[in-house]
VOGU-3710 file (C-alpha; in Angstrom, 3 decimals, decimal comma):
1> mtfwqfayrn> -20,088/-35,850/35,814  -17,378/-35,340/33,215  -15,391/-32,172/32,276  -17,327/-31,788/29,136  -20,850/-32,358/30,888  -19,384/-29,704/33,145  -18,708/-27,574/30,354  -21,764/-28,078/28,940  -23,755/-27,081/31,906  -22,158/-24,125/32,683
11> isrsirnyla> -22,905/-22,928/28,857  -26,594/-23,969/29,530  -27,012/-21,898/32,930  -25,589/-18,852/31,449  -27,440/-19,302/28,011  -28,967/-15,731/28,592  -25,276/-14,122/28,723  -24,217/-16,615/26,021  -27,766/-15,901/23,558  -26,446/-12,858/21,597
21> fffssafsvm> -22,948/-14,264/20,568  -24,477/-17,208/19,531  -27,000/-15,642/17,364  -24,181/-13,369/15,620  -21,823/-16,350/15,114  -24,450/-18,540/13,623  -25,799/-15,272/11,309  -21,884/-15,043/10,188  -21,753/-18,369/9,819  -24,960/-18,613/7,580
31> iffsyaafif> -24,057/-15,720/5,390  -20,533/-17,513/4,802  -22,266/-20,255/3,652  -24,851/-18,790/1,291  -21,816/-16,674/-0,292  -19,916/-20,016/-0,485  -22,712/-21,713/-1,954  -23,306/-19,425/-4,512  -19,609/-18,867/-5,483  -19,687/-22,898/-6,011
41> hpritqdeti> -22,815/-23,164/-8,136  -22,506/-24,549/-11,287  -24,284/-22,154/-13,334  -21,515/-19,518/-11,541  -18,485/-21,508/-11,960  -19,552/-22,050/-15,552  -20,340/-18,541/-16,368  -17,673/-16,508/-18,002  -19,362/-13,018/-18,430  -20,894/-12,277/-14,819
51> gntvqigmiv> -19,707/-15,746/-12,777  -15,777/-13,889/-12,460  -17,189/-10,820/-11,229  -19,442/-12,263/-9,076  -17,180/-14,765/-7,490  -14,402/-12,353/-7,013  -16,685/-9,949/-5,346  -17,847/-12,677/-2,897  -14,357/-13,892/-2,172  -13,300/-11,048/-1,342
61> aefiiyffsf> -16,874/-11,148/0,796  -15,711/-14,358/2,431  -12,423/-13,104/3,961  -14,077/-9,807/5,515  -16,571/-11,715/7,036  -14,110/-14,404/8,305  -11,434/-11,879/9,015  -13,978/-9,746/11,282  -15,743/-13,105/12,934  -12,252/-14,252/14,285
71> lfviysignf> -12,165/-10,346/15,819  -15,407/-10,563/17,078  -15,211/-13,841/19,161  -11,580/-13,155/20,403  -13,471/-9,494/21,568  -16,481/-11,600/22,722  -13,984/-14,158/24,639  -12,348/-11,603/26,352  -15,404/-9,905/27,657  -16,695/-13,249/29,215
81> lkirskefgl> -13,623/-13,944/31,152  -14,281/-10,488/33,106  -17,532/-10,957/34,156  -16,627/-14,442/35,095  -13,987/-13,645/37,868  -16,251/-14,485/40,871  -16,913/-17,928/39,573  -13,253/-18,331/38,524  -12,431/-17,257/42,493  -15,042/-20,346/43,555
91> ltlmgatsnk> -13,251/-22,551/41,259  -9,956/-21,949/42,313  -11,096/-22,055/46,312  -12,383/-25,660/45,294  -8,636/-26,676/43,801  -9,003/-26,098/39,972  -5,889/-25,204/38,421  -5,226/-22,077/36,181  -4,932/-25,217/33,433  -8,210/-26,855/34,185
101> lsrlvflehi> -9,623/-23,322/34,028  -8,236/-22,735/30,595  -9,130/-26,457/29,739  -12,973/-25,450/30,738  -13,345/-22,337/28,884  -11,660/-24,109/25,960  -14,130/-26,589/25,673  -17,018/-24,202/25,814  -16,099/-22,040/23,441  -15,526/-25,204/20,963
111> iigamsigtg> -19,041/-26,539/21,972  -21,097/-22,716/21,436  -18,562/-23,029/18,248  -20,328/-26,358/16,910  -23,845/-25,101/17,875  -22,930/-22,036/16,152  -21,699/-23,381/13,004  -24,192/-26,530/12,865  -26,769/-23,865/13,134  -25,579/-21,267/10,644
121> ilagllfmql> -25,055/-24,357/7,971  -28,954/-25,504/8,234  -30,088/-21,885/8,281  -28,328/-21,114/5,324  -29,702/-24,242/3,631  -33,119/-23,322/4,600  -32,739/-20,208/3,175  -30,284/-20,774/0,049  -32,763/-20,709/-2,313  -34,383/-17,514/-1,419
131> fflgatniid> -30,848/-16,159/-1,113  -30,371/-17,405/-4,466  -33,789/-15,432/-5,892  -32,534/-12,623/-4,514  -29,100/-12,423/-5,709  -30,289/-13,036/-8,996  -33,161/-10,433/-9,008  -30,443/-7,610/-7,594  -28,186/-8,961/-10,339  -30,138/-9,064/-12,869
141> mpplsfyfpi> -29,520/-12,734/-13,713  -31,719/-16,142/-14,810  -32,852/-17,424/-11,509  -30,273/-20,817/-10,361  -31,529/-24,000/-10,008  -31,401/-25,606/-6,172  -28,460/-28,486/-5,696  -26,690/-29,827/-2,764  -23,644/-27,757/-1,632  -21,401/-30,146/-0,579
151> tavqvtagsf> -18,164/-28,541/-0,986  -19,767/-25,069/0,566  -20,729/-27,405/3,890  -17,015/-28,838/3,814  -15,590/-25,097/3,374  -17,989/-23,183/5,713  -17,582/-26,305/8,711  -13,954/-26,581/8,722  -13,043/-22,805/8,035  -15,179/-21,794/10,723
161> fllfliasff> -14,060/-24,922/13,075  -10,313/-23,749/12,758  -11,893/-19,986/13,954  -13,335/-20,881/17,110  -10,413/-23,871/17,681  -7,890/-20,968/17,065  -9,986/-18,319/19,568  -10,434/-20,921/22,345  -6,899/-21,546/22,322  -5,691/-17,876/22,900
171> trfmirknni> -8,409/-18,274/26,073  -5,510/-19,714/28,414  -3,179/-16,250/27,486  -6,752/-14,067/28,875  -7,198/-15,811/31,666  -6,065/-13,143/34,828  -4,350/-14,875/37,824  -5,135/-12,486/40,571  -5,735/-13,742/44,317  -8,827/-15,586/44,927
181> ltliqgsvkp> -9,670/-12,917/47,673  -9,754/-10,487/44,242  -11,582/-13,438/41,843  -14,421/-13,279/44,654  -15,037/-9,936/45,162  -15,736/-9,711/41,488  -17,357/-6,297/40,809  -19,156/-6,479/44,164  -15,768/-4,187/45,199  -16,566/-0,302/45,389
191> kkeprisifl> -15,831/1,352/42,069  -13,585/4,029/42,543  -14,178/7,504/41,369  -13,614/7,761/37,530  -9,963/9,099/37,032  -9,891/11,894/34,260  -7,326/13,698/32,319  -8,131/17,543/31,171  -4,863/17,282/28,859  -6,612/13,888/27,152
201> allsagtics> -9,810/15,510/27,372  -8,839/18,410/25,491  -7,020/16,205/22,696  -9,866/14,236/21,974  -11,790/17,536/21,390  -8,860/18,824/19,234  -8,013/15,709/17,112  -12,123/15,483/16,677  -12,348/19,007/15,727  -9,210/18,914/13,272
211> alflvslgin> -10,246/15,503/11,303  -13,734/17,179/10,780  -11,921/20,377/9,769  -9,450/17,966/7,310  -12,662/16,303/5,508  -14,217/19,653/4,894  -11,293/20,573/2,746  -12,372/17,684/0,365  -11,221/14,238/0,078  -7,595/13,696/-0,637
221> tisivltpll> -4,917/11,294/-0,138  -4,249/12,969/3,168  -7,375/13,225/4,628  -8,285/9,451/3,729  -4,795/8,577/5,528  -4,910/11,131/8,616  -9,079/11,514/9,453  -9,102/8,208/10,344  -6,016/8,079/12,176  -7,009/11,554/14,564
231> liigtyflfs> -10,850/10,362/14,558  -9,485/7,021/16,450  -7,389/8,684/19,125  -10,206/11,216/19,160  -13,260/8,923/19,637  -11,022/6,956/22,581  -10,603/9,861/24,701  -14,090/11,170/24,060  -15,573/7,968/25,842  -12,536/7,840/28,142
241> hlsvviirll> -12,476/11,246/29,537  -14,570/14,335/27,695  -17,652/12,478/28,173  -16,823/12,621/31,813  -15,391/15,880/31,880  -19,005/17,235/30,529  -20,909/15,009/33,019  -18,968/16,414/35,679  -19,536/19,711/34,667  -22,973/18,936/34,367
251> kqkrsffwgg> -23,256/17,712/38,081  -21,746/21,430/39,156  -25,343/22,927/37,742  -27,195/21,964/41,094  -30,620/23,506/39,361  -29,786/21,078/36,943  -28,149/17,933/38,463  -30,832/18,101/41,679  -33,866/18,060/39,773  -35,953/15,045/39,694
261> tkllwlsdls> -34,408/11,602/38,837  -31,093/13,393/37,154  -29,301/13,121/40,942  -29,927/8,992/40,207  -28,852/8,768/36,602  -26,431/11,088/35,805  -24,142/10,101/39,058  -24,218/6,865/37,707  -23,882/7,743/34,189  -19,905/8,373/34,283
271> yrikdnarlf> -19,053/5,245/35,481  -20,873/3,494/32,981  -19,394/5,266/30,262  -15,694/5,205/31,957  -16,118/1,557/32,294  -17,489/1,313/28,710  -15,295/3,472/27,193  -13,225/0,343/25,002  -17,245/-1,028/23,705  -18,460/2,620/22,812
281> flvtivstva> -14,890/3,108/21,109  -15,350/-0,151/19,289  -18,990/0,300/18,555  -18,231/3,956/17,435  -15,543/2,926/15,109  -17,380/-0,678/13,784  -20,480/1,613/12,736  -18,502/4,432/10,984  -16,895/2,203/8,803  -20,177/0,532/8,291
291> ftsaggflai> -21,821/3,999/7,221  -19,066/5,578/5,437  -18,714/2,057/3,680  -22,081/2,264/2,487  -22,815/6,081/2,216  -19,632/6,246/-0,026  -20,822/3,248/-2,084  -23,851/4,848/-2,467  -22,332/8,398/-3,459  -19,564/6,562/-6,121
301> kefiidslds> -22,356/4,594/-7,622  -24,395/7,541/-8,805  -21,285/9,443/-9,845  -20,185/6,729/-12,354  -23,592/5,686/-13,480  -24,293/9,538/-13,935  -20,980/9,802/-15,787  -21,741/7,255/-18,005  -25,203/7,989/-18,780  -25,661/10,254/-22,140
311> sfhfqvtpfe> -28,692/11,353/-24,311  -27,237/9,566/-27,039  -26,959/5,768/-27,466  -24,264/5,235/-29,338  -21,189/7,433/-30,760  -18,026/6,897/-32,714  -14,738/9,008/-32,363  -12,166/7,956/-35,178  -8,392/8,909/-34,589  -5,477/9,740/-36,925
321> dkngkkestl> -3,546/6,946/-38,697  -0,160/7,027/-39,791  -0,920/9,162/-42,502  -2,677/11,206/-40,669  -6,424/10,636/-41,979  -9,798/9,800/-39,779  -11,499/7,341/-41,794  -14,145/5,534/-39,591  -14,952/1,902/-40,281  -17,288/1,536/-36,946
331> dkkvgqelkn> -19,385/4,032/-37,977  -20,585/2,207/-40,836  -21,050/-1,147/-38,511  -23,586/0,966/-35,986  -25,672/1,950/-38,891  -25,801/-1,377/-40,012  -26,844/-3,226/-36,662  -29,601/-0,745/-36,314  -30,803/-1,407/-39,784  -30,534/-5,014/-39,200
341> agvsylkmtt> -32,468/-4,842/-35,524  -35,342/-2,647/-37,433  -35,296/0,123/-35,308  -35,425/4,036/-36,473  -32,728/6,171/-35,273  -31,022/9,496/-35,988  -27,347/10,539/-36,587  -25,974/13,593/-35,625  -22,048/14,819/-36,366  -20,279/17,096/-34,332
351> tiltirdrql> -16,831/18,593/-34,161  -14,748/19,285/-30,796  -11,562/21,573/-31,554  -9,307/21,144/-28,385  -6,494/23,683/-27,740  -3,920/24,071/-25,089  -2,896/27,324/-23,136  0,440/26,260/-21,972  1,264/29,339/-19,993  -1,979/28,380/-17,700
361> dktydfmkls> -1,873/24,718/-18,305  -5,286/24,311/-19,808  -7,231/22,989/-22,465  -10,187/24,464/-23,827  -12,631/22,404/-25,988  -14,775/24,636/-28,663  -17,857/23,798/-31,013  -19,871/25,552/-33,331  -22,792/27,159/-32,561  -24,617/25,500/-36,038
371> eyenwakrng> -23,620/22,046/-34,402  -24,453/22,783/-31,352  -28,073/24,084/-32,167  -29,365/20,847/-33,685  -27,854/19,146/-30,690  -29,594/21,407/-28,217  -33,168/21,200/-30,575  -32,282/17,305/-30,214  -32,204/17,511/-26,599  -34,854/20,030/-25,920
381> ikiipllkss> -32,320/22,492/-24,723  -33,453/26,179/-25,187  -31,696/27,299/-28,411  -28,828/29,420/-27,696  -28,940/33,213/-29,225  -26,530/34,200/-32,080  -23,460/34,894/-30,566  -21,466/37,771/-32,170  -17,690/38,047/-32,774  -15,424/37,083/-29,686
391> evillttsrm> -18,558/36,061/-27,662  -18,488/32,358/-25,900  -21,068/30,131/-23,994  -19,725/28,171/-21,290  -21,410/24,905/-20,811  -20,700/22,871/-17,640  -22,731/20,999/-15,306  -23,616/21,494/-11,879  -20,729/19,297/-10,448  -17,676/21,066/-12,550
401> eedapspssm> -19,371/25,068/-12,169  -17,208/25,482/-9,285  -13,663/23,953/-11,318  -14,778/25,857/-14,846  -13,193/29,221/-15,584  -14,839/32,241/-13,293  -13,877/35,761/-14,665  -16,017/37,007/-17,442  -13,677/37,239/-20,103  -10,972/34,325/-21,286
411> qvgkkkfhiq> -7,936/34,891/-23,544  -6,849/32,195/-26,117  -4,119/33,232/-27,624  -3,897/35,949/-29,225  -7,789/36,263/-28,884  -9,974/37,485/-25,877  -13,403/35,714/-25,588  -16,379/37,435/-23,185  -18,074/34,621/-21,490  -21,598/35,810/-22,723
421> erkilpkkdh> -23,334/32,721/-20,766  -22,468/30,192/-18,315  -25,162/27,430/-19,315  -25,428/24,654/-16,607  -26,736/21,497/-18,068  -27,097/17,664/-17,394  -24,067/15,722/-17,488  -26,175/13,796/-20,182  -26,834/16,507/-22,534  -23,209/17,180/-23,038
431> vrpqipyefv> -21,481/15,860/-26,339  -18,777/14,813/-24,343  -20,182/13,707/-20,587  -16,645/12,533/-19,765  -15,642/16,732/-20,221  -15,986/19,007/-17,541  -17,131/21,760/-19,442  -17,374/22,962/-23,275  -17,230/26,368/-25,299  -19,665/27,615/-27,837
441> vndtdytell> -18,352/30,129/-30,033  -19,732/31,062/-33,506  -18,890/29,302/-37,146  -16,028/32,578/-38,162  -14,857/32,395/-34,956  -14,138/28,522/-34,834  -12,651/28,313/-37,946  -9,896/31,385/-37,013  -9,449/29,293/-33,866  -8,735/26,330/-35,674
451> lsskenktyl> -6,308/28,477/-38,195  -4,426/30,174/-35,499  -3,844/27,429/-33,052  -2,064/25,293/-35,735  0,038/28,485/-36,386  0,921/29,020/-32,341  1,188/25,171/-32,179  -1,390/25,463/-29,564  -3,702/22,923/-31,211  -4,159/19,243/-29,914
461> teetlynyfv> -6,612/17,922/-31,806  -10,130/18,612/-33,747  -12,219/15,092/-33,266  -15,415/14,851/-35,169  -18,045/12,476/-33,254  -20,875/10,482/-35,086  -23,751/10,359/-32,446  -26,529/8,103/-33,147  -29,820/8,700/-31,606  -32,790/5,943/-30,952
471> pswndeipkr> -36,084/7,183/-30,205  -37,950/4,348/-29,322  -34,966/3,175/-26,770  -36,341/5,234/-23,433  -33,644/7,175/-20,779  -33,621/4,450/-18,428  -30,800/1,769/-17,811  -31,775/-1,197/-20,433  -32,270/-4,648/-19,082  -29,232/-6,881/-19,440
481> dsievqigqk> -30,644/-8,853/-22,428  -32,147/-6,067/-24,175  -31,340/-5,139/-28,330  -29,397/-1,850/-27,072  -27,116/-3,619/-24,606  -26,956/-6,644/-27,365  -25,854/-4,548/-29,985  -23,337/-2,754/-27,812  -21,888/-5,656/-26,348  -21,420/-6,608/-30,141
491> lqqeakgine> -19,733/-3,632/-31,372  -17,775/-3,244/-28,145  -16,187/-6,603/-28,976  -15,277/-5,779/-32,694  -13,744/-2,151/-31,638  -11,179/-3,545/-29,498  -8,545/-4,017/-32,940  -9,819/-0,701/-34,386  -8,195/2,702/-33,592  -11,805/4,677/-32,550
501> hfiargaqlv> -13,060/5,660/-29,389  -16,409/3,863/-29,216  -18,714/4,516/-26,358  -22,146/1,863/-26,213  -24,789/3,866/-23,770  -26,638/1,129/-22,587  -23,931/-1,479/-22,485  -21,611/0,299/-20,175  -24,788/1,190/-17,912  -25,523/-2,250/-17,476
511> qakqvfdvmm> -21,665/-3,467/-17,167  -21,444/-1,068/-14,510  -24,790/-1,329/-12,977  -23,950/-5,195/-12,318  -20,450/-4,448/-10,784  -22,375/-2,622/-8,218  -25,629/-4,465/-7,712  -22,897/-7,377/-6,667  -20,994/-4,655/-4,372  -24,062/-3,698/-2,862
521> figifiamif> -25,574/-7,153/-2,521  -22,485/-8,490/-0,435  -22,378/-4,922/1,242  -25,764/-5,328/2,530  -24,950/-8,699/4,703  -21,315/-7,790/5,500  -23,318/-4,061/7,021  -25,644/-6,606/8,498  -22,887/-8,571/10,283  -21,136/-5,511/11,320
531> flaaasflyf> -24,822/-4,381/12,696  -25,385/-7,443/14,263  -21,812/-7,521/15,749  -22,243/-4,157/17,681  -25,933/-5,337/19,180  -24,025/-8,142/20,449  -21,384/-5,733/22,241  -24,372/-3,918/23,553  -26,527/-6,629/24,261  -23,367/-8,698/26,504
541> rlyadleedq> -22,570/-5,221/28,415  -26,051/-4,917/29,387  -26,661/-8,147/30,958  -22,876/-7,948/32,528  -23,807/-5,457/34,795  -27,777/-6,535/35,752  -27,088/-8,333/38,852  -24,955/-5,299/40,323  -27,987/-3,052/38,667  -30,264/-5,338/41,022
551> rkyysiskig> -28,901/-5,062/44,300  -28,484/-1,305/43,685  -32,112/-0,826/42,667  -33,391/-2,966/45,232  -31,836/-0,583/47,811  -32,686/2,755/46,591  -36,242/1,516/46,317  -36,492/0,875/50,227  -35,929/4,668/50,419  -39,184/5,630/48,355
561> ltlselrsti> -38,226/4,642/44,272  -41,059/4,468/42,087  -41,997/2,307/39,225  -42,433/5,149/36,976  -38,874/6,353/38,213  -36,919/3,476/37,692  -38,229/3,104/34,264  -37,304/6,187/33,378  -33,641/5,708/34,871  -33,363/2,702/33,361
571> tiqiavlffl> -34,256/3,901/29,838  -32,120/6,617/29,438  -29,054/4,792/30,689  -29,823/2,119/27,641  -30,356/4,845/25,534  -27,014/6,240/26,254  -25,959/3,090/25,975  -27,298/2,187/22,737  -27,616/5,822/20,850  -24,480/7,803/22,251
581> pffvavlysg> -22,106/5,245/19,801  -24,706/5,322/17,000  -24,799/9,446/16,874  -21,208/9,463/17,264  -20,809/7,367/14,716  -23,519/9,161/12,510  -22,100/12,590/12,795  -18,226/10,954/11,983  -20,096/9,438/8,673  -22,837/12,166/7,887
591> fsilvmsrql> -19,761/14,738/8,145  -18,065/12,340/5,040  -20,768/11,649/3,292  -21,403/15,593/2,857  -18,489/16,333/1,606  -17,849/13,082/-0,827  -21,221/14,372/-2,218  -20,337/17,297/-2,661  -17,308/16,826/-4,255  -18,845/14,081/-6,970
601> gvnpfvifsg> -22,263/16,198/-7,174  -24,198/13,830/-6,126  -27,433/13,857/-3,939  -26,776/13,228/-0,264  -30,718/12,586/0,973  -30,485/9,478/-0,996  -27,425/8,061/0,870  -28,584/9,222/4,322  -31,640/6,669/3,322  -29,392/3,784/4,187
611> isiffifqlv> -28,086/5,206/7,707  -32,486/6,264/8,593  -32,908/2,460/8,311  -29,941/1,417/10,886  -31,354/4,128/13,031  -34,733/2,230/12,886  -33,418/-1,385/13,338  -31,347/0,418/16,508  -34,723/2,060/17,889  -35,967/-1,486/17,418
621> yfsfansryi> -33,303/-3,186/19,141  -33,556/-0,365/21,846  -37,099/-0,943/22,553  -36,744/-4,639/23,150  -33,820/-4,689/25,309  -35,166/-1,769/27,571  -38,651/-3,505/28,273  -36,597/-6,893/28,936  -33,999/-5,580/31,389  -36,924/-3,022/32,942
631> khmkrhiv> -38,644/-6,230/33,422  -36,217/-8,165/35,206  -35,562/-5,184/37,194  -39,038/-4,523/38,556  -38,266/-8,461/40,187  -36,170/-6,453/42,662  -37,726/-3,616/43,663  -39,756/-3,544/47,139
//
């Protein structure tokens, strides 16, 4: 028997241990290949409008997948070597040197890597057209034709073969050089009572609470830098020390600890959590990154789309030229394009006066009541009653309500205004959606403010906004090939060389949606890779303890352990293994998402729907793993 045959038979005999690792690696290869096939498709390389955006996004995704796959392979190899100490001890006893053992492990992982690469590329070819169909539908672009991606096959095979080659090379530094007796004893050696530190347990609680408190103050540069650091420290010590302290406190309550099967599974739990502290820590951090990234992405997407939306379809704001004139050339072009397209439209002009309060370092935007009445009537807003002199209406959004001036009165220059009403409107119903709040005053006060601000040198600018409404176009995000988007994109090109601010609602929304759709499409598969990697870690850890659990429960069954007690005990232990890191990750990410949603003014329930999907997958995977594990254990009880 050759050394290659020996390595292959080792894999085939331990296929159960390698299965999750193999499928996770093959899935990573398949996704990497699918992205590469998309990137190198002739249509994508030739399309300069959307092709560049898609290519950049997917190239970034390729690097993320490759880097994470490398870490995943290295970690998995390290875990495989730990549970094979008994096998290595027997081989050493039979005369195998450390170099031979390193060569054996190297060949095993080269074989698994080659099989994963082949399986992943074949699966990618099989589902490539389905992948293209899903991508083009999500990104809103025409379907891609079938082609044989030779370049994608070469890039994928070469990249992942190099990855497995480097990872396998590192195995020679991972094999522990213990004495033969220690290696042969393996996991049969009796375990010592888990050692804990009260100081580290308190440090864990303190750092986690500090991180959550820091996030609650708002998402800023300090919280972005410090929170991950505090959570990493706190999470590691949570599983290695704090959780063991909590279990010991529970064990001291006899009325609880000595009831039913708690004596059995709670005694074993402290050992399992302590032994799996690194695994729990890794799964929690990976899951937290996946959940927070997905939730943050959805929150930012909703915020950006909401910020770009408006009740008008086009808006032109001319700026002053060198001579102080504000003549608009783009205004006429908008009207001409709409006429050429054969659509009826409504044009409305509004004026915004901006004044700076130098003492408070704030700016105020004022508009005339007469102009706002027309605007409110057009958008179905309740018309503001007549305003007396020195009265003002504050228009704000729910997101910006906290930032809006809170007193009942305000001083602007020498004139004091009484805030008669705070009116919260959807962002899109504001004349300038990008401005957090606006003030409406009667026409007389507006004229006085204009004159006094120029005298007091607090005047900044007075802008004239030309707004275009097309009644036949709905308020939803238009299609990429719609008339609204085509006109908007054409006018955007013409506006580049003109000293005017131009907003094309449809074109902006489509461009933003396209970018976020590409990111979402990429993020879905990266999140799936993270999830499968975490599932692979849990699967491996579960079956690594199978032989030890079989011996233990065989002995306990001799003194009266029933099948139902066995089932409930194992179910609780596996549930802790699967869901403890999951719920800790949900706590971390959920807290961050709530704070982010509050800051951005978006609905958090839409964002949490993504986490609920992860939970459903985790529950299904737990049910499958638990039933199979109990099936294995039932064969070894009396």
